[in-house]
Chimera marker file (.cmm) of the C-alpha trace (Angstrom):
<marker_set name="trace">
<marker id="1" x="0.000" y="0.000" z="0.000" r="1" g="1" b="0" radius="0.5"/>
<marker id="2" x="1.280" y="3.486" z="-0.829" r="1" g="1" b="0" radius="0.5"/>
<marker id="3" x="0.058" y="6.931" z="0.120" r="1" g="1" b="0" radius="0.5"/>
<marker id="4" x="0.524" y="9.923" z="-2.161" r="1" g="1" b="0" radius="0.5"/>
<marker id="5" x="0.662" y="13.303" z="-0.439" r="1" g="1" b="0" radius="0.5"/>
<marker id="6" x="0.287" y="16.692" z="-2.067" r="1" g="1" b="0" radius="0.5"/>
<marker id="7" x="0.756" y="19.889" z="-0.073" r="1" g="1" b="0" radius="0.5"/>
<marker id="8" x="-0.042" y="23.339" z="-1.401" r="1" g="1" b="0" radius="0.5"/>
<marker id="9" x="0.949" y="26.442" z="0.538" r="1" g="1" b="0" radius="0.5"/>
<marker id="10" x="-0.503" y="29.900" z="-0.069" r="1" g="1" b="0" radius="0.5"/>
<marker id="11" x="0.521" y="33.049" z="1.785" r="1" g="1" b="0" radius="0.5"/>
<marker id="12" x="-1.980" y="35.869" z="1.399" r="1" g="1" b="0" radius="0.5"/>
<marker id="13" x="-0.809" y="38.732" z="3.640" r="1" g="1" b="0" radius="0.5"/>
<marker id="14" x="2.502" y="39.980" z="4.976" r="1" g="1" b="0" radius="0.5"/>
<marker id="15" x="1.898" y="43.103" z="7.020" r="1" g="1" b="0" radius="0.5"/>
<marker id="16" x="0.172" y="45.658" z="4.818" r="1" g="1" b="0" radius="0.5"/>
<marker id="17" x="1.308" y="44.005" z="1.577" r="1" g="1" b="0" radius="0.5"/>
<marker id="18" x="-0.749" y="41.261" z="-0.046" r="1" g="1" b="0" radius="0.5"/>
<marker id="19" x="1.389" y="38.466" z="-1.438" r="1" g="1" b="0" radius="0.5"/>
<marker id="20" x="0.367" y="35.208" z="-3.034" r="1" g="1" b="0" radius="0.5"/>
<marker id="21" x="2.867" y="32.358" z="-3.175" r="1" g="1" b="0" radius="0.5"/>
<marker id="22" x="2.350" y="28.734" z="-4.046" r="1" g="1" b="0" radius="0.5"/>
<marker id="23" x="4.575" y="25.727" z="-3.474" r="1" g="1" b="0" radius="0.5"/>
<marker id="24" x="3.598" y="22.140" z="-4.146" r="1" g="1" b="0" radius="0.5"/>
<marker id="25" x="5.349" y="19.266" z="-2.400" r="1" g="1" b="0" radius="0.5"/>
<marker id="26" x="4.625" y="15.699" z="-3.433" r="1" g="1" b="0" radius="0.5"/>
<marker id="27" x="5.807" y="12.560" z="-1.659" r="1" g="1" b="0" radius="0.5"/>
<marker id="28" x="5.068" y="8.865" z="-1.784" r="1" g="1" b="0" radius="0.5"/>
<marker id="29" x="5.007" y="6.653" z="1.298" r="1" g="1" b="0" radius="0.5"/>
<marker id="30" x="5.687" y="2.944" z="0.762" r="1" g="1" b="0" radius="0.5"/>
<marker id="31" x="4.692" y="0.189" z="3.183" r="1" g="1" b="0" radius="0.5"/>
<marker id="32" x="2.172" y="2.422" z="4.919" r="1" g="1" b="0" radius="0.5"/>
<marker id="33" x="1.018" y="1.107" z="8.289" r="1" g="1" b="0" radius="0.5"/>
<marker id="34" x="-1.814" y="2.399" z="10.456" r="1" g="1" b="0" radius="0.5"/>
<marker id="35" x="0.711" y="3.923" z="12.845" r="1" g="1" b="0" radius="0.5"/>
<marker id="36" x="2.557" y="5.733" z="10.038" r="1" g="1" b="0" radius="0.5"/>
<marker id="37" x="-0.742" y="6.944" z="8.582" r="1" g="1" b="0" radius="0.5"/>
<marker id="38" x="-1.943" y="8.262" z="11.951" r="1" g="1" b="0" radius="0.5"/>
<marker id="39" x="1.369" y="10.086" z="12.538" r="1" g="1" b="0" radius="0.5"/>
<marker id="40" x="1.325" y="11.602" z="9.046" r="1" g="1" b="0" radius="0.5"/>
<marker id="41" x="-2.272" y="12.773" z="9.440" r="1" g="1" b="0" radius="0.5"/>
<marker id="42" x="-1.485" y="14.357" z="12.822" r="1" g="1" b="0" radius="0.5"/>
<marker id="43" x="1.606" y="16.113" z="11.439" r="1" g="1" b="0" radius="0.5"/>
<marker id="44" x="-0.349" y="17.372" z="8.416" r="1" g="1" b="0" radius="0.5"/>
<marker id="45" x="-3.195" y="18.694" z="10.590" r="1" g="1" b="0" radius="0.5"/>
<marker id="46" x="-0.737" y="20.440" z="12.935" r="1" g="1" b="0" radius="0.5"/>
<marker id="47" x="1.014" y="22.035" z="9.960" r="1" g="1" b="0" radius="0.5"/>
<marker id="48" x="-2.289" y="23.282" z="8.535" r="1" g="1" b="0" radius="0.5"/>
<marker id="49" x="-3.251" y="24.838" z="11.896" r="1" g="1" b="0" radius="0.5"/>
<marker id="50" x="0.182" y="26.491" z="12.087" r="1" g="1" b="0" radius="0.5"/>
<marker id="51" x="-0.054" y="27.848" z="8.532" r="1" g="1" b="0" radius="0.5"/>
<marker id="52" x="-3.516" y="29.254" z="9.207" r="1" g="1" b="0" radius="0.5"/>
<marker id="53" x="-2.259" y="31.015" z="12.366" r="1" g="1" b="0" radius="0.5"/>
<marker id="54" x="-4.163" y="28.837" z="14.791" r="1" g="1" b="0" radius="0.5"/>
<marker id="55" x="-2.441" y="27.568" z="17.894" r="1" g="1" b="0" radius="0.5"/>
<marker id="56" x="-0.350" y="24.691" z="16.584" r="1" g="1" b="0" radius="0.5"/>
<marker id="57" x="0.191" y="21.380" z="18.274" r="1" g="1" b="0" radius="0.5"/>
<marker id="58" x="3.642" y="19.857" z="18.425" r="1" g="1" b="0" radius="0.5"/>
<marker id="59" x="5.251" y="20.032" z="14.989" r="1" g="1" b="0" radius="0.5"/>
<marker id="60" x="7.785" y="17.242" z="14.515" r="1" g="1" b="0" radius="0.5"/>
<marker id="61" x="9.697" y="18.944" z="11.723" r="1" g="1" b="0" radius="0.5"/>
<link id1="1" id2="2" r="1" g="1" b="0" radius="0.2"/>
<link id1="2" id2="3" r="1" g="1" b="0" radius="0.2"/>
<link id1="3" id2="4" r="1" g="1" b="0" radius="0.2"/>
<link id1="4" id2="5" r="1" g="1" b="0" radius="0.2"/>
<link id1="5" id2="6" r="1" g="1" b="0" radius="0.2"/>
<link id1="6" id2="7" r="1" g="1" b="0" radius="0.2"/>
<link id1="7" id2="8" r="1" g="1" b="0" radius="0.2"/>
<link id1="8" id2="9" r="1" g="1" b="0" radius="0.2"/>
<link id1="9" id2="10" r="1" g="1" b="0" radius="0.2"/>
<link id1="10" id2="11" r="1" g="1" b="0" radius="0.2"/>
<link id1="11" id2="12" r="1" g="1" b="0" radius="0.2"/>
<link id1="12" id2="13" r="1" g="1" b="0" radius="0.2"/>
<link id1="13" id2="14" r="1" g="1" b="0" radius="0.2"/>
<link id1="14" id2="15" r="1" g="1" b="0" radius="0.2"/>
<link id1="15" id2="16" r="1" g="1" b="0" radius="0.2"/>
<link id1="16" id2="17" r="1" g="1" b="0" radius="0.2"/>
<link id1="17" id2="18" r="1" g="1" b="0" radius="0.2"/>
<link id1="18" id2="19" r="1" g="1" b="0" radius="0.2"/>
<link id1="19" id2="20" r="1" g="1" b="0" radius="0.2"/>
<link id1="20" id2="21" r="1" g="1" b="0" radius="0.2"/>
<link id1="21" id2="22" r="1" g="1" b="0" radius="0.2"/>
<link id1="22" id2="23" r="1" g="1" b="0" radius="0.2"/>
<link id1="23" id2="24" r="1" g="1" b="0" radius="0.2"/>
<link id1="24" id2="25" r="1" g="1" b="0" radius="0.2"/>
<link id1="25" id2="26" r="1" g="1" b="0" radius="0.2"/>
<link id1="26" id2="27" r="1" g="1" b="0" radius="0.2"/>
<link id1="27" id2="28" r="1" g="1" b="0" radius="0.2"/>
<link id1="28" id2="29" r="1" g="1" b="0" radius="0.2"/>
<link id1="29" id2="30" r="1" g="1" b="0" radius="0.2"/>
<link id1="30" id2="31" r="1" g="1" b="0" radius="0.2"/>
<link id1="31" id2="32" r="1" g="1" b="0" radius="0.2"/>
<link id1="32" id2="33" r="1" g="1" b="0" radius="0.2"/>
<link id1="33" id2="34" r="1" g="1" b="0" radius="0.2"/>
<link id1="34" id2="35" r="1" g="1" b="0" radius="0.2"/>
<link id1="35" id2="36" r="1" g="1" b="0" radius="0.2"/>
<link id1="36" id2="37" r="1" g="1" b="0" radius="0.2"/>
<link id1="37" id2="38" r="1" g="1" b="0" radius="0.2"/>
<link id1="38" id2="39" r="1" g="1" b="0" radius="0.2"/>
<link id1="39" id2="40" r="1" g="1" b="0" radius="0.2"/>
<link id1="40" id2="41" r="1" g="1" b="0" radius="0.2"/>
<link id1="41" id2="42" r="1" g="1" b="0" radius="0.2"/>
<link id1="42" id2="43" r="1" g="1" b="0" radius="0.2"/>
<link id1="43" id2="44" r="1" g="1" b="0" radius="0.2"/>
<link id1="44" id2="45" r="1" g="1" b="0" radius="0.2"/>
<link id1="45" id2="46" r="1" g="1" b="0" radius="0.2"/>
<link id1="46" id2="47" r="1" g="1" b="0" radius="0.2"/>
<link id1="47" id2="48" r="1" g="1" b="0" radius="0.2"/>
<link id1="48" id2="49" r="1" g="1" b="0" radius="0.2"/>
<link id1="49" id2="50" r="1" g="1" b="0" radius="0.2"/>
<link id1="50" id2="51" r="1" g="1" b="0" radius="0.2"/>
<link id1="51" id2="52" r="1" g="1" b="0" radius="0.2"/>
<link id1="52" id2="53" r="1" g="1" b="0" radius="0.2"/>
<link id1="53" id2="54" r="1" g="1" b="0" radius="0.2"/>
<link id1="54" id2="55" r="1" g="1" b="0" radius="0.2"/>
<link id1="55" id2="56" r="1" g="1" b="0" radius="0.2"/>
<link id1="56" id2="57" r="1" g="1" b="0" radius="0.2"/>
<link id1="57" id2="58" r="1" g="1" b="0" radius="0.2"/>
<link id1="58" id2="59" r="1" g="1" b="0" radius="0.2"/>
<link id1="59" id2="60" r="1" g="1" b="0" radius="0.2"/>
<link id1="60" id2="61" r="1" g="1" b="0" radius="0.2"/>
</marker_set>
């Protein structure tokens, strides 16, 4: 089993200047286990909260 991940990042405001940036990161996970999947989902959700300026959980990277 493999899991394909695609992450898109957009920055909309920096101070009084509006900026739009986009970066796509793709990765493939081989031999996905339930533990690996749960850890990846938690890390992804924490990253999304951090990027959207919410109080982030513990980011591993």
